[in-house]
C-alpha positions as MATLAB code, in Angstrom:
seq = 'XXXXXXXXXXXXXXXXXXXXXXXXXXXXXXXXXXXXXXXXXXXXXXXXXXXXXXXXXXXXXXXXXXXXXXXXXXXXXXXXXXXXXXXXXXXXXXXXXXXXXXXXXXXXXXXXXXXXXXXXXXXXXXXXXXXXXXXXXXXXXXXXXXXXXXXXXXXXXXXXXXXXXXXXXXXXXXXXXXXXXXXXXXXXXXXXXXXXXXXXXXXXXXXXXXXXXXXXXXXXXXXXXXXXXXXXXXXXXX';
ca = [
      23.472   31.284  -17.240;
      21.663   28.943  -19.346;
      19.752   30.187  -22.407;
      16.558   28.541  -23.205;
      15.484   28.490  -26.861;
      11.960   27.564  -27.785;
      10.622   26.183  -31.070;
       7.279   26.790  -32.791;
       5.552   24.569  -30.260;
       7.315   26.283  -27.426;
       9.560   23.204  -26.848;
      12.809   23.899  -24.943;
      15.850   21.622  -25.302;
      14.496   19.858  -22.218;
      11.280   19.012  -24.157;
      13.049   17.937  -27.328;
      15.489   15.695  -25.386;
      12.604   14.059  -23.600;
      10.810   13.595  -26.988;
      13.927   11.704  -28.029;
      13.952    9.643  -24.900;
      17.608   10.507  -24.334;
      17.623    9.796  -20.569;
      21.298   10.468  -20.119;
      21.141   13.813  -21.600;
      18.184   14.532  -19.401;
      20.340   13.790  -16.409;
      22.936   16.105  -17.674;
      20.348   18.901  -18.097;
      19.134   18.314  -14.443;
      22.744   18.375  -13.152;
      23.178   21.595  -15.017;
      20.178   23.201  -13.139;
      18.055   23.598  -16.168;
      14.414   24.428  -15.338;
      12.832   21.006  -15.195;
       9.385   22.337  -14.980;
       9.245   24.881  -17.841;
       6.243   24.468  -19.979;
       5.724   24.542  -23.678;
       2.611   25.915  -25.667;
       0.532   22.951  -24.477;
       1.435   23.766  -20.929;
       3.317   20.421  -20.839;
       6.551   20.097  -18.812;
       9.122   17.452  -19.671;
       7.445   14.963  -17.263;
       4.179   15.408  -19.220;
       5.892   14.612  -22.479;
       7.732   11.622  -21.129;
       4.573   10.114  -19.565;
       2.456   10.722  -22.638;
       4.854    8.857  -24.807;
       5.416    5.954  -22.268;
       9.068    6.650  -21.936;
       9.534    4.836  -18.586;
      13.241    5.296  -18.089;
      12.966    9.207  -18.901;
      10.094    9.386  -16.515;
      12.193    7.855  -13.724;
      14.957   10.290  -14.264;
      12.578   13.258  -14.196;
      10.849   11.979  -10.989;
      14.251   11.500   -9.257;
      15.062   14.975  -10.330;
      12.086   16.395   -8.496;
       9.712   17.126  -11.558;
       6.490   18.903  -10.466;
       3.636   16.297  -10.358;
       0.818   18.617   -9.596;
       1.304   20.697  -12.817;
      -1.527   20.400  -15.265;
      -1.180   20.556  -18.986;
      -3.645   22.391  -21.334;
      -6.434   19.790  -21.015;
      -6.104   19.807  -17.210;
      -4.304   16.537  -16.824;
      -1.526   15.856  -14.319;
       1.277   13.469  -15.284;
      -0.407   10.724  -13.139;
      -3.705   11.186  -14.982;
      -1.886   11.116  -18.437;
      -0.145    7.824  -17.304;
      -3.492    6.300  -16.284;
      -5.233    7.394  -19.422;
      -2.433    5.819  -21.537;
      -2.589    2.630  -19.459;
       1.067    2.888  -18.636;
       0.770    0.792  -15.469;
       4.423    0.812  -14.523;
       4.683    4.584  -14.852;
       1.355    5.043  -12.861;
       2.833    3.083  -10.042;
       6.264    4.880  -10.294;
       4.467    8.215  -10.159;
       2.485    7.227   -6.972;
       5.744    6.060   -5.383;
       7.338    9.399   -6.227;
       4.365   11.499   -4.948;
       4.372    9.567   -1.699;
       8.206    9.792   -1.426;
       8.294   13.608   -1.909;
       5.069   14.269    0.128;
       5.555   11.892    3.087;
       8.165    9.228    2.859;
      11.457   11.024    2.246;
      11.467   12.746    5.661;
      10.087    9.655    7.300;
      12.654    7.408    5.682;
      15.623    9.679    6.611;
      14.644   10.140   10.284;
      16.724    7.273   11.455;
      18.494    6.152    8.222;
      21.006    7.504    5.748;
      20.029    9.484    2.618;
      17.533    7.586    0.428;
      18.425    7.848   -3.273;
      15.213    8.504   -5.218;
      16.356    6.421   -8.106;
      16.811    3.303   -5.889;
      13.669    4.113   -4.003;
      11.623    4.094   -7.230;
      13.071    0.847   -8.492;
      13.283   -1.626   -5.589;
      11.811   -1.799   -2.070;
      14.776   -1.439    0.409;
      13.241   -3.465    3.276;
      15.443   -6.525    4.015;
      12.358   -8.860    3.840;
      11.055   -7.504    0.569;
      11.724  -10.652   -1.430;
       9.842  -12.797    1.086;
       7.144  -10.218    1.315;
       6.426  -10.138   -2.486;
       5.154  -13.681   -2.206;
       3.112  -12.974    0.923;
       1.535   -9.875   -0.608;
       0.683  -11.603   -3.791;
      -1.222  -14.357   -1.966;
      -2.901  -11.681    0.297;
      -3.999   -9.666   -2.859;
      -5.174  -12.662   -4.922;
      -6.545  -15.079   -2.354;
      -7.340  -13.432    0.839;
      -8.399   -9.836    0.460;
     -12.087   -9.107   -0.380;
     -12.759   -6.928   -3.451;
     -13.059   -3.677   -1.585;
     -10.381   -4.292    0.976;
      -7.555   -2.862   -1.125;
      -9.205    0.565   -1.131;
      -9.667    0.472    2.628;
      -5.995   -0.297    2.996;
      -5.261    2.592    0.510;
      -7.167    5.008    2.604;
      -5.510    3.712    5.911;
      -2.110    4.193    4.382;
      -3.081    7.767    3.151;
      -3.063    7.274   -0.568;
      -4.999    9.962   -2.332;
      -8.263    9.384   -3.986;
      -6.491   10.175   -7.371;
      -4.002    7.407   -6.548;
      -6.928    5.074   -5.968;
      -8.724    5.968   -9.161;
      -5.566    5.668  -11.315;
      -4.663    2.215   -9.825;
      -8.358    1.110  -10.524;
      -8.273    2.455  -14.004;
      -6.604   -0.729  -15.318;
      -9.643   -3.145  -15.715;
      -8.821   -6.697  -16.558;
     -12.245   -8.218  -15.780;
     -14.237   -9.142  -12.639;
     -11.171  -10.081  -10.698;
      -9.289   -6.771  -11.443;
      -9.305   -6.064   -7.698;
      -6.709   -8.732   -7.195;
      -4.136   -6.941   -9.443;
      -5.218   -3.555   -7.880;
      -4.470   -4.837   -4.529;
      -1.122   -6.321   -5.325;
       0.009   -3.041   -6.964;
      -1.202   -1.085   -3.879;
       0.575   -3.443   -1.504;
       3.878   -3.238   -3.469;
       3.673    0.552   -3.586;
       3.152    0.637    0.060;
       6.117   -1.712    0.607;
       8.359    0.824   -0.923;
       7.475    3.253    1.941;
       8.359    0.763    4.682;
      11.594    1.655    6.525;
      14.161   -1.100    6.592;
      14.336   -0.897   10.464;
      10.563   -1.546   10.746;
       8.594   -4.765   11.333;
       6.727   -4.995    8.006;
       4.511   -7.900    9.121;
       3.462   -5.973   12.316;
       2.635   -2.977   10.096;
       0.474   -5.098    7.831;
      -1.146   -6.710   10.842;
      -2.206   -3.254   12.302;
      -3.505   -2.221    8.854;
      -5.581   -5.370    8.440;
      -7.005   -4.830   11.962;
      -7.880   -1.237   11.103;
      -9.946   -2.318    8.154;
     -11.880   -4.832   10.169;
      -9.990   -7.971    8.981;
      -8.694   -9.185   12.398;
      -9.206  -12.879   11.565;
      -7.075  -12.486    8.488;
      -4.440  -10.553   10.466;
      -4.356  -13.178   13.138;
      -3.952  -15.801   10.496;
      -1.010  -14.011    8.932;
       0.577  -13.687   12.385;
       0.177  -17.314   13.066;
       1.783  -18.328    9.735;
       4.628  -15.853   10.347;
       5.404  -17.137   13.736;
       5.377  -20.795   12.410;
       7.933  -20.104    9.688;
      11.407  -21.508    9.966;
      14.095  -19.410   11.462;
      15.780  -19.008    8.060;
      12.776  -17.352    6.596;
      11.500  -15.605    9.814;
      14.441  -13.360   10.377;
      14.875   -9.674   11.273;
      11.861   -7.490   10.723;
       9.522  -10.376    9.764;
       9.645  -12.042   13.120;
       8.164  -10.673   16.394;
       4.719   -9.276   16.200;
       5.103   -7.529   19.612;
];
């Protein structure tokens, strides 16, 4: 039985450890089955504290440990909304990956594959073509998509309205949509199973948002690639 001691602010050892950004101790507390979602007097759990302070590594550990992402603190903010308000872009993207993983992707990824480690899922796309795809997605987002296309793709891929708002919160000028689009595409790539044809999925998504011409253009270039690059899941569109 683990005894939880609270300070004047209602902070538990979990909160205090997170405030110190001691990620390894956080991991120990999670392994010891401490309540990861207990709240202090501000109705903040450890994930709220980590996000509010921009502690990216601690956020990752808490996400992998299954922290509740729908819990709202005293002012009504979720962890994702706190990350967006603080302009912690990497944390925003990580939380969206985690929300999609626990809501949709985990079961989907494990249908035909081995267990997917949440830590590894949050860090790096596991698709074998992810390295090549990063360049393709960057060009798509910065040179080929129209300003509103990334939002249409987000809806097609079942990103929530809150996800879209929090990605869009980062404003860097009139061309912000390019950065928004690339972030969206990279988050989406994390959810593509390694046994799937990623170019085919992208083709279908572009057709779904009425960009068939661009989809055909991408297919043509993919088919024209050398055998060394066009391997495995990046090849056939059929």
